[in-house]
C-alpha positions as protocol buffer text, in pm:
chain_id: "A"
residue {
  index: 1
  type: MET
  ca { x: 1807 y: 1063 z: -2650 }
}
residue {
  index: 2
  type: VAL
  ca { x: 1607 y: 1357 z: -2721 }
}
residue {
  index: 3
  type: ILE
  ca { x: 1727 y: 1640 z: -2552 }
}
residue {
  index: 4
  type: LYS
  ca { x: 1509 y: 1929 z: -2552 }
}
residue {
  index: 5
  type: LYS
  ca { x: 1581 y: 2306 z: -2415 }
}
residue {
  index: 6
  type: THR
  ca { x: 1336 y: 2441 z: -2159 }
}
residue {
  index: 7
  type: LYS
  ca { x: 1238 y: 2804 z: -2078 }
}
residue {
  index: 8
  type: ASN
  ca { x: 1542 y: 2824 z: -1837 }
}
residue {
  index: 9
  type: ASN
  ca { x: 1758 y: 2737 z: -2122 }
}
residue {
  index: 10
  type: VAL
  ca { x: 1795 y: 2400 z: -1918 }
}
residue {
  index: 11
  type: GLU
  ca { x: 1853 y: 2083 z: -2110 }
}
residue {
  index: 12
  type: THR
  ca { x: 1625 y: 1811 z: -2041 }
}
residue {
  index: 13
  type: THR
  ca { x: 1634 y: 1446 z: -2159 }
}
residue {
  index: 14
  type: SER
  ca { x: 1342 y: 1218 z: -2262 }
}
residue {
  index: 15
  type: SER
  ca { x: 1469 y: 981 z: -2005 }
}
residue {
  index: 16
  type: SER
  ca { x: 1380 y: 1244 z: -1689 }
}
residue {
  index: 17
  type: MET
  ca { x: 1038 y: 1302 z: -1868 }
}
residue {
  index: 18
  type: LYS
  ca { x: 990 y: 953 z: -1874 }
}
residue {
  index: 19
  type: ASN
  ca { x: 1079 y: 924 z: -1541 }
}
residue {
  index: 20
  type: ASN
  ca { x: 776 y: 1153 z: -1425 }
}
residue {
  index: 21
  type: VAL
  ca { x: 540 y: 918 z: -1653 }
}
residue {
  index: 22
  type: ILE
  ca { x: 623 y: 637 z: -1488 }
}
residue {
  index: 23
  type: LEU
  ca { x: 613 y: 745 z: -1120 }
}
residue {
  index: 24
  type: LYS
  ca { x: 294 y: 905 z: -1160 }
}
residue {
  index: 25
  type: LYS
  ca { x: 170 y: 562 z: -1329 }
}
residue {
  index: 26
  type: LEU
  ca { x: 309 y: 315 z: -1034 }
}
residue {
  index: 27
  type: VAL
  ca { x: 266 y: 572 z: -774 }
}
residue {
  index: 28
  type: HIS
  ca { x: -108 y: 592 z: -735 }
}
residue {
  index: 29
  type: PRO
  ca { x: -289 y: 889 z: -650 }
}
residue {
  index: 30
  type: LYS
  ca { x: -309 y: 947 z: -240 }
}
residue {
  index: 31
  type: THR
  ca { x: -607 y: 884 z: -65 }
}
residue {
  index: 32
  type: PHE
  ca { x: -759 y: 1121 z: 178 }
}
residue {
  index: 33
  type: GLY
  ca { x: -574 y: 892 z: 445 }
}
residue {
  index: 34
  type: GLN
  ca { x: -260 y: 919 z: 289 }
}
residue {
  index: 35
  type: ARG
  ca { x: -273 y: 1257 z: 221 }
}
residue {
  index: 36
  type: ALA
  ca { x: -360 y: 1316 z: 619 }
}
residue {
  index: 37
  type: ALA
  ca { x: -86 y: 1081 z: 718 }
}
residue {
  index: 38
  type: ASP
  ca { x: 199 y: 1241 z: 510 }
}
residue {
  index: 39
  type: SER
  ca { x: 116 y: 1585 z: 628 }
}
residue {
  index: 40
  type: ILE
  ca { x: 48 y: 1498 z: 1021 }
}
residue {
  index: 41
  type: SER
  ca { x: 385 y: 1311 z: 1008 }
}
residue {
  index: 42
  type: LYS
  ca { x: 550 y: 1619 z: 822 }
}
residue {
  index: 43
  type: TRP
  ca { x: 412 y: 1877 z: 1124 }
}
residue {
  index: 44
  type: ALA
  ca { x: 480 y: 1623 z: 1408 }
}
residue {
  index: 45
  type: GLY
  ca { x: 820 y: 1590 z: 1285 }
}
residue {
  index: 46
  type: SER
  ca { x: 897 y: 1990 z: 1299 }
}
residue {
  index: 47
  type: TRP
  ca { x: 1064 y: 2177 z: 1533 }
}
residue {
  index: 48
  type: THR
  ca { x: 768 y: 2388 z: 1566 }
}
residue {
  index: 49
  type: PHE
  ca { x: 574 y: 2075 z: 1695 }
}
residue {
  index: 50
  type: ILE
  ca { x: 834 y: 1976 z: 1946 }
}
residue {
  index: 51
  type: LEU
  ca { x: 868 y: 2294 z: 2059 }
}
residue {
  index: 52
  type: GLY
  ca { x: 498 y: 2363 z: 2091 }
}
residue {
  index: 53
  type: PHE
  ca { x: 490 y: 2061 z: 2267 }
}
residue {
  index: 54
  type: ILE
  ca { x: 720 y: 2123 z: 2531 }
}
residue {
  index: 55
  type: PHE
  ca { x: 559 y: 2477 z: 2603 }
}
residue {
  index: 56
  type: PHE
  ca { x: 229 y: 2308 z: 2639 }
}
residue {
  index: 57
  type: LEU
  ca { x: 351 y: 2064 z: 2889 }
}
residue {
  index: 58
  type: GLY
  ca { x: 563 y: 2310 z: 3086 }
}
residue {
  index: 59
  type: ILE
  ca { x: 264 y: 2550 z: 3117 }
}
residue {
  index: 60
  type: TRP
  ca { x: 61 y: 2236 z: 3237 }
}
residue {
  index: 61
  type: ILE
  ca { x: 282 y: 2112 z: 3457 }
}
residue {
  index: 62
  type: ILE
  ca { x: 324 y: 2495 z: 3632 }
}
residue {
  index: 63
  type: VAL
  ca { x: -53 y: 2545 z: 3601 }
}
residue {
  index: 64
  type: ASN
  ca { x: -122 y: 2236 z: 3814 }
}
residue {
  index: 65
  type: ALA
  ca { x: 205 y: 2264 z: 4053 }
}
residue {
  index: 66
  type: TYR
  ca { x: 128 y: 2623 z: 4134 }
}
residue {
  index: 67
  type: ALA
  ca { x: -260 y: 2664 z: 4102 }
}
residue {
  index: 68
  type: TRP
  ca { x: -417 y: 2856 z: 4371 }
}
residue {
  index: 69
  type: ILE
  ca { x: -713 y: 2686 z: 4352 }
}
residue {
  index: 70
  type: ASN
  ca { x: -764 y: 2297 z: 4324 }
}
residue {
  index: 71
  type: THR
  ca { x: -608 y: 2143 z: 4050 }
}
residue {
  index: 72
  type: TRP
  ca { x: -769 y: 1929 z: 3809 }
}
residue {
  index: 73
  type: ASP
  ca { x: -467 y: 1679 z: 3746 }
}
residue {
  index: 74
  type: PRO
  ca { x: -236 y: 1679 z: 4083 }
}
residue {
  index: 75
  type: TYR
  ca { x: 88 y: 1543 z: 4123 }
}
residue {
  index: 76
  type: PRO
  ca { x: 190 y: 1290 z: 3978 }
}
residue {
  index: 77
  type: PHE
  ca { x: 9 y: 1421 z: 3668 }
}
residue {
  index: 78
  type: ILE
  ca { x: -186 y: 1114 z: 3573 }
}
residue {
  index: 79
  type: LEU
  ca { x: -382 y: 1299 z: 3284 }
}
residue {
  index: 80
  type: LEU
  ca { x: -105 y: 1438 z: 3150 }
}
residue {
  index: 81
  type: ASN
  ca { x: 18 y: 1087 z: 3124 }
}
residue {
  index: 82
  type: LEU
  ca { x: -261 y: 972 z: 2960 }
}
residue {
  index: 83
  type: VAL
  ca { x: -276 y: 1284 z: 2727 }
}
residue {
  index: 84
  type: LEU
  ca { x: 109 y: 1201 z: 2625 }
}
residue {
  index: 85
  type: SER
  ca { x: 39 y: 816 z: 2601 }
}
residue {
  index: 86
  type: CYS
  ca { x: -274 y: 864 z: 2365 }
}
residue {
  index: 87
  type: VAL
  ca { x: -43 y: 1127 z: 2138 }
}
residue {
  index: 88
  type: ALA
  ca { x: 231 y: 886 z: 2100 }
}
residue {
  index: 89
  type: ALA
  ca { x: -18 y: 581 z: 2037 }
}
residue {
  index: 90
  type: LEU
  ca { x: -157 y: 796 z: 1761 }
}
residue {
  index: 91
  type: GLN
  ca { x: 148 y: 973 z: 1606 }
}
residue {
  index: 92
  type: ALA
  ca { x: 384 y: 625 z: 1580 }
}
residue {
  index: 93
  type: PRO
  ca { x: 112 y: 465 z: 1327 }
}
residue {
  index: 94
  type: ILE
  ca { x: 74 y: 785 z: 1146 }
}
residue {
  index: 95
  type: ILE
  ca { x: 454 y: 850 z: 1080 }
}
residue {
  index: 96
  type: LEU
  ca { x: 489 y: 458 z: 986 }
}
residue {
  index: 97
  type: MET
  ca { x: 250 y: 499 z: 716 }
}
residue {
  index: 98
  type: SER
  ca { x: 379 y: 797 z: 595 }
}
residue {
  index: 99
  type: GLN
  ca { x: 752 y: 639 z: 605 }
}
residue {
  index: 100
  type: ASN
  ca { x: 556 y: 291 z: 438 }
}
residue {
  index: 101
  type: ARG
  ca { x: 440 y: 559 z: 138 }
}
residue {
  index: 102
  type: GLN
  ca { x: 827 y: 692 z: 103 }
}
residue {
  index: 103
  type: SER
  ca { x: 975 y: 379 z: 103 }
}
residue {
  index: 104
  type: GLN
  ca { x: 731 y: 268 z: -214 }
}
residue {
  index: 105
  type: LYS
  ca { x: 802 y: 585 z: -382 }
}
residue {
  index: 106
  type: ASP
  ca { x: 1231 y: 500 z: -332 }
}
residue {
  index: 107
  type: ARG
  ca { x: 1151 y: 130 z: -453 }
}
residue {
  index: 108
  type: VAL
  ca { x: 986 y: 285 z: -794 }
}
residue {
  index: 109
  type: LYS
  ca { x: 1277 y: 502 z: -823 }
}
residue {
  index: 110
  type: ILE
  ca { x: 1532 y: 226 z: -755 }
}
residue {
  index: 111
  type: GLU
  ca { x: 1355 y: 25 z: -1023 }
}
residue {
  index: 112
  type: TYR
  ca { x: 1368 y: 295 z: -1260 }
}
residue {
  index: 113
  type: ASP
  ca { x: 1722 y: 372 z: -1196 }
}
residue {
  index: 114
  type: TYR
  ca { x: 1839 y: 13 z: -1247 }
}
residue {
  index: 115
  type: ARG
  ca { x: 1623 y: -7 z: -1607 }
}
residue {
  index: 116
  type: VAL
  ca { x: 1796 y: 316 z: -1701 }
}
residue {
  index: 117
  type: ASN
  ca { x: 2160 y: 187 z: -1581 }
}
residue {
  index: 118
  type: ARG
  ca { x: 2116 y: -128 z: -1752 }
}
residue {
  index: 119
  type: LYS
  ca { x: 1994 y: 70 z: -2079 }
}
residue {
  index: 120
  type: ALA
  ca { x: 2303 y: 278 z: -2057 }
}
residue {
  index: 121
  type: GLU
  ca { x: 2530 y: -43 z: -2020 }
}
residue {
  index: 122
  type: ARG
  ca { x: 2400 y: -184 z: -2329 }
}
residue {
  index: 123
  type: MET
  ca { x: 2429 y: 118 z: -2516 }
}
residue {
  index: 124
  type: VAL
  ca { x: 2780 y: 146 z: -2405 }
}
residue {
  index: 125
  type: GLU
  ca { x: 2874 y: -179 z: -2493 }
}
residue {
  index: 126
  type: GLU
  ca { x: 2729 y: -124 z: -2847 }
}
residue {
  index: 127
  type: ILE
  ca { x: 2947 y: 170 z: -2872 }
}
residue {
  index: 128
  type: LEU
  ca { x: 3245 y: -18 z: -2787 }
}
residue {
  index: 129
  type: LYS
  ca { x: 3146 y: -287 z: -3049 }
}
residue {
  index: 130
  type: ARG
  ca { x: 3097 y: -34 z: -3306 }
}
residue {
  index: 131
  type: VAL
  ca { x: 3464 y: 135 z: -3179 }
}
residue {
  index: 132
  type: LYS
  ca { x: 3617 y: -220 z: -3206 }
}
residue {
  index: 133
  type: VAL
  ca { x: 3477 y: -250 z: -3571 }
}
residue {
  index: 134
  type: ILE
  ca { x: 3636 y: 75 z: -3648 }
}
residue {
  index: 135
  type: GLU
  ca { x: 3956 y: 26 z: -3502 }
}
residue {
  index: 136
  type: SER
  ca { x: 3976 y: -327 z: -3714 }
}
residue {
  index: 137
  type: ARG
  ca { x: 3898 y: -160 z: -4037 }
}
residue {
  index: 138
  type: ASN
  ca { x: 4151 y: 107 z: -3947 }
}
residue {
  index: 139
  type: LYS
  ca { x: 4421 y: -142 z: -3860 }
}
residue {
  index: 140
  type: ARG
  ca { x: 4353 y: -321 z: -4222 }
}
residue {
  index: 141
  type: LYS
  ca { x: 4447 y: -19 z: -4441 }
}
């Protein structure tokens, strides 16, 4: 294992560099749809979206319930229910697509970690064998 010093005097190993290379090879570049799903799910899962949507719903209900002129969506707010259903119907599959991409990345990382652990185990076994050989030589003397 090769240890290199970076500009910040942080040690990096060749295995961490290999990890980045393997992840780039195994996880293909994102398509437009994948990038869109990731960014939409990131935004739709934020407090900004939640609070903004609650504010939007509150304004919609207040304007329709207390409007001086004819309301465009009278109580029980059928148009509002349609909008909410459309948002939920579109948002759920987009979030699922993003979660599927994340689980794919996690599987690649787990596989790589498993390979690294197996290699470390073999190295430790080799070191133990060498230690036993050295101990047996020292006992003979």
